Backbone as ProteinMPNN parsed JSONL, in Angstrom:
{"seq_chain_A": "MFNLGSDVTESFQITDLDRRILELLQRDASTSMADLADSVGSSSATCWRRIRALEEAGILGPQIRLVDPHKVGRKMDVFCQVRMKSQDAETRAGFKRAVELEPTIVTAYSISGEWDYLLHLLVRDMADFEDILMRRVLEHEAVAATNTIFALSRVKYATEVPV", "coords_chain_A": {"N_chain_A": [[-6.773, -2.081, -7.002], [-3.381, -2.917, -7.623], [-2.405, -5.36, -10.029], [-0.223, -7.501, -9.26], [2.455, -9.067, -10.891], [1.262, -9.384, -13.335], [0.664, -10.523, -16.678], [0.609, -8.664, -18.766], [2.065, -6.513, -17.722], [4.603, -7.684, -17.449], [5.415, -7.993, -20.097], [5.534, -5.447, -21.007], [7.502, -2.796, -22.08], [9.355, -0.519, -20.367], [10.213, 2.705, -21.084], [12.844, 5.258, -21.175], [11.567, 7.724, -21.199], [9.103, 6.968, -20.093], [9.978, 6.35, -17.504], [10.767, 8.881, -16.555], [8.298, 10.176, -16.63], [6.863, 8.599, -14.784], [8.335, 9.075, -12.418], [7.827, 11.832, -12.002], [4.981, 11.908, -11.856], [4.544, 10.399, -9.577], [5.362, 12.116, -7.609], [3.652, 14.298, -7.906], [0.595, 13.97, -8.918], [-1.226, 15.718, -9.894], [-0.162, 17.396, -11.716], [-0.299, 19.352, -14.635], [-0.877, 18.247, -18.023], [0.546, 19.684, -19.913], [2.595, 20.87, -18.361], [3.813, 18.558, -17.407], [4.706, 17.385, -19.815], [6.514, 19.359, -20.628], [8.374, 19.179, -18.534], [9.449, 16.605, -18.899], [10.462, 16.746, -21.394], [8.949, 16.296, -23.773], [6.07, 15.96, -25.982], [2.686, 16.991, -25.224], [0.746, 15.26, -26.269], [2.219, 12.893, -26.696], [2.978, 12.309, -24.052], [0.444, 11.896, -22.931], [-0.368, 9.575, -24.367], [1.603, 7.757, -23.479], [1.054, 7.669, -20.731], [-1.517, 6.542, -20.774], [-0.846, 4.032, -21.849], [0.79, 3.066, -19.786], [-1.113, 2.886, -17.761], [-2.863, 0.958, -18.859], [-1.167, -1.22, -18.856], [-1.093, -1.726, -16.223], [0.79, -0.567, -14.643], [0.604, 2.066, -13.777], [-1.615, 3.132, -11.354], [-4.757, 4.247, -9.929], [-5.269, 7.816, -9.517], [-4.469, 9.418, -6.504], [-4.865, 11.181, -3.37], [-2.719, 11.985, -0.755], [-3.199, 11.649, 2.702], [-2.476, 13.268, 5.715], [-1.913, 11.366, 8.432], [-1.762, 12.156, 11.166], [-3.093, 14.586, 11.225], [-5.692, 13.869, 10.961], [-6.295, 12.62, 13.242], [-5.105, 10.117, 13.577], [-2.748, 9.113, 15.279], [-0.949, 7.159, 16.0], [1.326, 4.772, 14.823], [1.216, 1.395, 14.45], [2.607, -1.81, 14.504], [1.769, -5.062, 13.95], [2.495, -8.343, 14.486], [1.359, -11.468, 13.364], [0.515, -14.763, 14.2], [-0.706, -17.653, 12.759], [-3.181, -20.18, 13.472], [-3.547, -22.231, 11.744], [-2.477, -23.161, 8.449], [-4.023, -23.637, 6.238], [-5.76, -23.111, 3.102], [-8.41, -22.116, 3.278], [-8.543, -21.023, 5.866], [-6.565, -19.027, 5.713], [-7.71, -17.417, 3.718], [-10.061, -16.531, 5.008], [-8.953, -15.01, 7.079], [-7.627, -13.032, 5.597], [-9.843, -11.755, 4.439], [-11.01, -10.64, 6.745], [-8.996, -8.848, 7.503], [-9.036, -7.079, 5.317], [-11.461, -5.831, 5.778], [-11.061, -4.245, 7.99], [-10.587, -0.969, 8.606], [-8.511, 0.411, 9.944], [-6.271, -1.089, 9.581], [-3.843, -0.519, 7.485], [-1.923, -1.577, 5.845], [-0.988, -4.853, 4.962], [1.013, -7.692, 5.207], [1.925, -10.891, 4.052], [4.26, -12.885, 5.528], [7.579, -14.355, 5.84], [9.191, -16.633, 8.133], [9.078, -16.682, 11.74], [6.589, -15.532, 12.245], [3.387, -15.139, 10.622], [1.949, -13.064, 9.371], [2.296, -9.524, 8.88], [0.969, -6.667, 10.108], [0.146, -3.298, 9.502], [-1.07, -0.742, 11.315], [-2.982, 2.239, 11.608], [-3.817, 4.065, 14.222], [-5.903, 5.849, 16.606], [-5.216, 6.105, 19.328], [-3.877, 4.418, 22.268], [-6.072, 3.085, 23.444], [-7.789, 2.786, 21.271], [-6.225, 1.062, 19.674], [-6.106, -1.154, 21.434], [-8.797, -1.955, 21.469], [-9.154, -2.764, 18.783], [-7.225, -4.804, 18.592], [-8.055, -6.646, 20.632], [-10.812, -7.137, 20.067], [-11.04, -7.562, 17.335], [-8.732, -8.651, 16.068], [-7.464, -10.662, 17.826], [-9.74, -12.098, 18.481], [-10.362, -13.358, 16.158], [-10.901, -16.443, 14.667], [-8.76, -17.753, 13.408], [-6.394, -16.812, 14.419], [-3.536, -17.415, 16.326], [-1.547, -16.174, 17.895], [-0.164, -12.932, 18.715], [2.183, -10.253, 18.234], [3.213, -7.085, 19.194], [4.468, -4.019, 17.921], [5.289, -0.779, 18.643], [5.591, 2.204, 16.934], [7.862, 4.749, 17.59], [8.545, 7.098, 16.304], [8.226, 8.339, 12.967], [10.713, 7.837, 10.785], [11.369, 7.767, 8.106], [9.315, 8.176, 5.316], [7.955, 7.181, 2.419], [6.23, 7.304, -0.657], [6.887, 6.911, -3.189], [7.85, 4.717, -5.771], [10.893, 3.311, -6.661], [11.952, 3.793, -9.968]], "CA_chain_A": [[-5.439, -2.415, -6.556], [-2.513, -3.356, -8.696], [-2.309, -6.792, -10.277], [1.196, -7.808, -9.248], [2.792, -10.247, -11.674], [0.414, -9.444, -14.513], [1.343, -10.84, -17.932], [0.74, -7.439, -19.544], [3.154, -5.744, -17.131], [5.879, -8.344, -17.72], [5.8, -7.811, -21.49], [5.578, -4.01, -21.283], [8.851, -2.24, -22.02], [9.368, 0.839, -19.831], [11.231, 3.526, -21.739], [13.388, 6.348, -20.352], [10.49, 8.709, -21.09], [8.161, 6.426, -19.11], [10.583, 6.492, -16.17], [10.679, 10.296, -16.169], [6.875, 10.433, -16.373], [6.51, 7.922, -13.531], [8.954, 9.792, -11.302], [7.113, 13.089, -11.778], [3.6, 11.659, -11.438], [4.548, 9.909, -8.195], [5.542, 13.275, -6.733], [2.488, 15.171, -8.005], [-0.286, 13.474, -9.982], [-2.101, 16.786, -10.38], [0.582, 18.186, -12.692], [-1.004, 19.431, -15.919], [-0.223, 17.517, -19.103], [1.513, 20.602, -20.531], [3.751, 20.975, -17.468], [4.471, 17.25, -17.408], [5.406, 17.263, -21.099], [7.652, 20.284, -20.578], [9.355, 18.654, -17.576], [10.102, 15.385, -19.399], [10.999, 17.015, -22.721], [8.15, 15.618, -24.788], [4.83, 16.664, -26.294], [1.528, 16.599, -24.406], [0.102, 14.09, -26.886], [3.056, 11.725, -26.416], [2.829, 12.017, -22.629], [-0.887, 11.332, -22.729], [-0.343, 8.193, -24.874], [2.452, 6.933, -22.593], [0.313, 7.489, -19.477], [-2.58, 5.559, -21.05], [-0.196, 2.724, -21.998], [1.215, 2.655, -18.443], [-2.336, 2.493, -17.052], [-3.342, -0.305, -19.429], [-0.23, -2.267, -18.445], [-1.228, -1.906, -14.786], [1.933, 0.05, -13.96], [0.024, 3.234, -13.11], [-2.941, 2.918, -10.79], [-5.587, 5.455, -9.836], [-4.709, 9.005, -8.872], [-4.934, 9.538, -5.133], [-4.3, 12.265, -2.567], [-2.232, 11.467, 0.51], [-3.742, 12.314, 3.881], [-1.589, 13.235, 6.864], [-2.658, 10.642, 9.479], [-1.806, 12.916, 12.421], [-4.064, 15.68, 11.122], [-7.045, 13.309, 11.038], [-6.429, 11.928, 14.515], [-4.447, 8.798, 13.593], [-1.442, 9.543, 15.774], [-0.076, 6.03, 16.331], [1.635, 3.701, 13.873], [1.407, 0.154, 15.189], [2.892, -2.973, 13.676], [1.31, -6.242, 14.676], [2.841, -9.62, 13.867], [0.295, -12.426, 13.638], [0.777, -16.173, 13.93], [-1.96, -18.353, 12.484], [-3.349, -21.521, 14.04], [-3.494, -23.179, 10.635], [-2.037, -22.554, 7.196], [-4.825, -24.087, 5.098], [-6.227, -22.037, 2.213], [-9.666, -21.539, 3.765], [-8.222, -20.212, 7.039], [-5.861, -17.833, 5.236], [-8.681, -16.586, 2.993], [-10.923, -15.9, 6.002], [-8.181, -13.976, 7.768], [-7.421, -11.941, 4.641], [-11.111, -11.014, 4.341], [-11.161, -9.852, 7.972], [-8.015, -7.759, 7.424], [-9.521, -6.112, 4.333], [-12.62, -5.126, 6.325], [-10.664, -3.373, 9.105], [-9.998, 0.228, 8.0], [-7.287, 0.882, 10.602], [-5.153, -1.86, 9.03], [-3.588, 0.151, 6.216], [-1.08, -2.455, 5.04], [-0.823, -6.191, 5.524], [1.944, -8.528, 4.444], [2.191, -12.286, 4.388], [5.711, -12.847, 5.692], [8.254, -15.61, 6.175], [9.792, -16.635, 9.461], [8.316, -17.133, 12.901], [5.24, -14.979, 12.171], [2.751, -15.363, 9.314], [1.513, -11.795, 8.796], [2.682, -8.264, 9.513], [-0.08, -5.681, 9.878], [0.443, -1.909, 9.872], [-2.305, -0.073, 11.691], [-2.977, 3.653, 11.985], [-4.859, 4.165, 15.248], [-6.002, 7.143, 17.297], [-4.494, 6.071, 20.593], [-3.713, 3.07, 22.803], [-7.394, 2.477, 23.642], [-8.247, 2.404, 19.932], [-5.489, -0.143, 19.305], [-6.529, -2.262, 22.291], [-10.104, -2.398, 20.991], [-8.974, -3.49, 17.521], [-6.49, -6.029, 18.886], [-8.852, -7.58, 21.433], [-12.123, -7.481, 19.509], [-11.036, -7.899, 15.915], [-7.61, -9.511, 15.675], [-7.331, -11.845, 18.678], [-10.973, -12.888, 18.469], [-10.507, -14.094, 14.9], [-10.69, -17.884, 14.904], [-7.528, -18.244, 12.79], [-5.225, -16.22, 15.053], [-2.99, -18.125, 17.485], [-0.803, -15.254, 18.742], [0.279, -11.677, 18.095], [3.255, -9.489, 18.865], [2.99, -5.708, 18.785], [5.579, -3.08, 17.912], [4.784, 0.595, 18.552], [6.562, 3.126, 16.348], [8.063, 5.96, 18.385], [8.455, 8.192, 15.342], [8.432, 7.948, 11.574], [12.006, 8.367, 10.357], [11.275, 7.942, 6.655], [8.039, 7.776, 4.724], [7.978, 7.436, 0.973], [5.214, 6.619, -1.459], [7.443, 6.745, -4.535], [8.511, 3.455, -6.104], [12.024, 3.584, -7.555], [11.788, 3.299, -11.338]], "C_chain_A": [[-4.653, -2.941, -7.742], [-2.517, -4.867, -8.798], [-0.834, -7.142, -10.375], [1.45, -9.089, -10.026], [1.947, -10.413, -12.914], [1.227, -9.726, -15.767], [1.576, -9.593, -18.777], [1.934, -6.634, -19.043], [4.505, -6.355, -17.495], [6.335, -8.132, -19.158], [5.924, -6.339, -21.881], [7.004, -3.511, -21.1], [8.777, -0.79, -21.543], [10.535, 1.591, -20.457], [11.787, 4.563, -20.763], [12.34, 7.446, -20.153], [9.468, 8.247, -20.055], [8.695, 6.616, -17.691], [10.484, 7.943, -15.678], [9.235, 10.671, -15.832], [6.473, 9.838, -15.03], [7.086, 8.654, -12.322], [8.193, 11.069, -10.973], [5.687, 12.869, -11.278], [3.524, 11.144, -10.006], [4.714, 11.054, -7.198], [4.309, 14.17, -6.73], [1.631, 14.745, -9.197], [-1.192, 14.551, -10.538], [-1.403, 17.698, -11.392], [-0.178, 18.189, -14.019], [-0.205, 18.687, -16.989], [0.84, 18.397, -19.767], [2.768, 20.722, -19.673], [4.535, 19.668, -17.419], [5.303, 17.083, -18.678], [6.651, 18.145, -21.119], [8.765, 19.731, -19.674], [10.109, 17.437, -18.089], [10.661, 15.56, -20.806], [10.272, 16.289, -23.834], [6.912, 16.453, -25.084], [3.716, 16.178, -25.372], [0.868, 15.339, -24.95], [0.896, 12.81, -26.594], [2.937, 11.32, -24.952], [1.481, 11.362, -22.349], [-0.935, 9.873, -23.183], [0.463, 7.278, -23.963], [1.736, 6.669, -21.266], [-0.789, 6.453, -19.671], [-1.989, 4.155, -21.18], [0.255, 2.186, -20.634], [0.015, 2.223, -17.596], [-2.829, 1.134, -17.549], [-2.449, -1.483, -19.037], [-0.318, -2.542, -16.944], [-0.068, -1.319, -13.986], [1.482, 1.279, -13.186], [-1.374, 2.88, -12.631], [-3.705, 4.22, -10.729], [-4.849, 6.607, -9.176], [-5.314, 9.11, -7.478], [-4.34, 10.79, -4.504], [-3.904, 11.661, -1.231], [-2.775, 12.315, 1.657], [-2.726, 12.184, 5.007], [-2.345, 12.569, 8.017], [-2.789, 11.425, 10.783], [-2.886, 13.988, 12.386], [-5.511, 15.189, 11.111], [-7.197, 12.406, 12.27], [-5.811, 10.542, 14.594], [-2.991, 9.016, 13.982], [-0.484, 8.401, 16.076], [0.071, 5.064, 15.157], [1.941, 2.459, 14.706], [1.641, -0.969, 14.185], [2.57, -4.204, 14.504], [1.674, -7.489, 13.875], [1.777, -10.625, 14.291], [0.763, -13.838, 13.28], [-0.573, -16.876, 13.804], [-1.984, -19.709, 13.18], [-3.153, -22.579, 12.969], [-3.084, -22.44, 9.368], [-2.888, -22.987, 5.994], [-5.435, -22.895, 4.361], [-7.485, -21.353, 2.74], [-9.418, -20.614, 4.963], [-7.535, -18.921, 6.617], [-6.827, -16.879, 4.537], [-9.611, -15.853, 3.962], [-10.216, -14.785, 6.748], [-7.959, -12.777, 6.848], [-8.69, -11.102, 4.484], [-11.304, -10.117, 5.558], [-10.216, -8.651, 7.968], [-8.504, -6.682, 6.467], [-10.685, -5.274, 4.869], [-12.263, -4.146, 7.444], [-9.952, -2.14, 8.563], [-8.714, 0.718, 8.669], [-6.061, 0.086, 10.162], [-4.906, -1.313, 7.628], [-2.699, -0.668, 5.286], [-0.987, -3.797, 5.744], [0.07, -7.002, 4.602], [1.87, -9.959, 4.955], [3.709, -12.387, 4.419], [6.278, -14.237, 5.989], [8.818, -15.502, 7.586], [8.828, -17.121, 10.517], [6.857, -16.697, 12.859], [4.707, -15.155, 10.752], [2.348, -14.071, 8.606], [2.102, -10.631, 9.58], [1.637, -7.233, 9.115], [0.421, -4.307, 10.304], [-0.892, -1.237, 10.116], [-2.041, 1.399, 11.966], [-4.142, 3.843, 12.945], [-4.811, 5.522, 15.935], [-5.114, 7.181, 18.537], [-4.424, 4.625, 21.071], [-5.059, 2.369, 22.989], [-7.975, 1.996, 22.315], [-7.549, 1.112, 19.494], [-5.945, -1.34, 20.132], [-7.872, -2.833, 21.826], [-9.963, -3.234, 19.718], [-8.276, -4.826, 17.765], [-7.381, -7.054, 19.581], [-10.13, -8.047, 20.743], [-12.095, -7.911, 18.048], [-9.927, -8.874, 15.543], [-7.585, -10.783, 16.508], [-8.597, -12.705, 18.72], [-11.17, -13.654, 17.166], [-10.089, -15.538, 15.129], [-9.364, -18.411, 14.374], [-6.268, -17.792, 13.522], [-4.815, -17.003, 16.302], [-2.306, -17.164, 18.445], [-0.461, -13.998, 17.962], [1.452, -11.115, 18.885], [3.14, -8.073, 18.319], [4.253, -4.882, 18.916], [4.975, -1.692, 17.726], [5.892, 1.48, 17.997], [6.65, 4.363, 17.232], [7.972, 7.196, 17.502], [8.699, 7.627, 13.953], [9.698, 8.632, 11.088], [11.996, 8.639, 8.867], [9.916, 7.441, 6.212], [8.086, 8.154, 3.261], [6.835, 6.676, 0.312], [5.72, 6.341, -2.867], [8.133, 5.401, -4.663], [9.694, 3.785, -7.008], [11.787, 2.98, -8.935], [13.094, 3.463, -12.06]], "O_chain_A": [[-5.228, -3.359, -8.747], [-2.616, -5.571, -7.793], [-0.256, -7.087, -11.46], [0.746, -10.082, -9.844], [1.921, -11.499, -13.495], [2.346, -9.233, -15.911], [2.612, -9.467, -19.43], [2.725, -6.129, -19.84], [5.448, -5.63, -17.812], [7.538, -8.096, -19.414], [6.376, -6.03, -22.983], [7.635, -3.778, -20.077], [8.209, 0.065, -22.223], [11.688, 1.168, -20.369], [11.265, 4.727, -19.66], [12.238, 8.027, -19.073], [9.016, 9.043, -19.231], [7.951, 6.996, -16.787], [10.154, 8.189, -14.518], [8.982, 11.393, -14.868], [5.815, 10.5, -14.228], [6.398, 8.833, -11.317], [7.94, 11.36, -9.804], [5.235, 13.569, -10.373], [2.555, 11.416, -9.297], [4.249, 10.958, -6.062], [3.95, 14.737, -5.698], [1.909, 15.113, -10.339], [-1.861, 14.333, -11.548], [-1.996, 18.666, -11.868], [-0.647, 17.144, -14.471], [1.009, 18.523, -16.863], [1.908, 17.91, -20.14], [3.882, 20.682, -20.195], [5.766, 19.671, -17.392], [6.467, 16.686, -18.618], [7.713, 17.721, -21.574], [9.946, 19.808, -20.011], [11.278, 17.248, -17.756], [11.264, 14.638, -21.355], [10.899, 15.73, -24.734], [6.724, 17.525, -24.509], [3.796, 15.086, -24.809], [0.478, 14.456, -24.187], [0.313, 11.771, -26.283], [2.81, 10.137, -24.639], [1.402, 10.381, -21.608], [-1.476, 9.023, -22.476], [0.054, 6.147, -23.701], [1.806, 5.56, -20.736], [-0.974, 5.581, -18.823], [-2.567, 3.192, -20.675], [0.12, 0.994, -20.359], [0.123, 1.29, -16.801], [-3.172, 0.263, -16.749], [-2.925, -2.61, -18.902], [0.306, -3.479, -16.446], [0.039, -1.554, -12.783], [1.929, 1.507, -12.062], [-2.206, 2.394, -13.396], [-3.348, 5.19, -11.398], [-3.929, 6.405, -8.382], [-6.516, 8.917, -7.293], [-3.414, 11.387, -5.054], [-4.674, 10.905, -0.639], [-2.802, 13.543, 1.58], [-2.178, 11.104, 5.227], [-3.311, 13.136, 8.528], [-3.831, 11.36, 11.436], [-3.523, 14.266, 13.402], [-6.444, 15.983, 11.235], [-8.087, 11.559, 12.338], [-5.985, 9.855, 15.6], [-2.113, 9.094, 13.124], [0.684, 8.646, 16.379], [-0.914, 4.604, 14.579], [2.823, 2.478, 15.564], [0.965, -1.063, 13.16], [3.05, -4.356, 15.628], [1.226, -7.671, 12.743], [1.346, -10.631, 15.444], [1.327, -14.074, 12.212], [-1.459, -16.708, 14.642], [-0.94, -20.307, 13.441], [-2.662, -23.675, 13.239], [-3.319, -21.238, 9.235], [-2.511, -22.728, 4.851], [-5.602, -21.815, 4.927], [-7.605, -20.131, 2.653], [-10.019, -19.544, 5.056], [-7.878, -17.843, 7.103], [-6.764, -15.667, 4.745], [-9.916, -14.678, 3.756], [-10.805, -13.739, 7.019], [-8.09, -11.632, 7.28], [-8.618, -9.876, 4.406], [-11.714, -8.964, 5.422], [-10.598, -7.558, 8.385], [-8.401, -5.494, 6.772], [-10.868, -4.131, 4.452], [-13.084, -3.303, 7.806], [-8.816, -2.249, 8.101], [-7.905, 1.381, 8.019], [-4.931, 0.538, 10.35], [-5.658, -1.602, 6.698], [-2.722, -0.471, 4.071], [-0.917, -3.865, 6.971], [-0.095, -6.998, 3.382], [1.764, -10.193, 6.159], [4.376, -12.019, 3.452], [5.547, -15.163, 6.34], [8.908, -14.413, 8.152], [7.89, -17.867, 10.237], [5.983, -17.397, 13.37], [5.476, -15.301, 9.802], [2.401, -13.993, 7.378], [2.37, -10.736, 10.776], [1.443, -6.957, 7.931], [1.05, -4.172, 11.354], [-1.74, -1.173, 9.226], [-0.991, 1.758, 12.499], [-5.305, 3.79, 12.545], [-3.817, 6.245, 15.857], [-4.371, 8.135, 18.77], [-4.858, 3.713, 20.368], [-5.169, 1.173, 22.717], [-8.581, 0.926, 22.246], [-8.195, 0.185, 19.005], [-6.148, -2.426, 19.588], [-8.057, -4.05, 21.795], [-10.584, -4.29, 19.594], [-8.679, -5.854, 17.22], [-7.447, -8.208, 19.157], [-10.488, -9.222, 20.825], [-13.03, -8.558, 17.575], [-10.156, -9.818, 14.787], [-7.677, -11.879, 15.955], [-8.522, -13.908, 18.968], [-12.052, -14.509, 17.079], [-9.042, -15.809, 15.718], [-8.887, -19.438, 14.858], [-5.187, -18.328, 13.277], [-5.619, -17.228, 17.207], [-2.446, -17.295, 19.661], [-0.463, -13.987, 16.731], [1.674, -11.464, 20.045], [2.986, -7.883, 17.113], [5.009, -5.015, 19.878], [4.238, -1.452, 16.77], [7.002, 1.502, 18.528], [5.629, 4.955, 17.582], [7.399, 8.212, 17.895], [9.304, 6.567, 13.795], [9.752, 9.858, 10.99], [12.556, 9.637, 8.413], [9.433, 6.409, 6.679], [8.242, 9.325, 2.917], [6.524, 5.545, 0.686], [5.077, 5.634, -3.643], [8.897, 4.991, -3.789], [9.524, 4.469, -8.018], [11.46, 1.799, -9.057], [13.198, 3.113, -13.236]]}, "name": "protein", "num_of_chains": 1, "seq": "MFNLGSDVTESFQITDLDRRILELLQRDASTSMADLADSVGSSSATCWRRIRALEEAGILGPQIRLVDPHKVGRKMDVFCQVRMKSQDAETRAGFKRAVELEPTIVTAYSISGEWDYLLHLLVRDMADFEDILMRRVLEHEAVAATNTIFALSRVKYATEVPV"}
């Protein structure tokens, strides 16, 4: 995972060439070095060096392939707000560990306001969600309450970070 707030990242200067490389790699990480170099108007060697520098700075993470959740049976996007019983470090750490172990929770945020966490789950169906909510989330000793939001449809989905 990315090290957000890393000292290396803060001192790294992103050039216009880096921005063009990042934009293209976010769309298709399988692009050949020759095609990438041609698209950004640089040499393959320069592109390779810039990519390595971006990786070392923690700006570029591992190459991945995106999976269509619907095609693997994950047809429901569910957002679950969680309120904790306590805010002490040990309780938060235990909850975070439990969240990391649950594969259907694809994203989790610590948030401000009335709720403490926002979880995004990709589940098969309502029964799948009910099982996760009842047996994994609500049974966790740190959880005081939850509120669930069911997505009717995905209006926008982007994996690209604006650079």
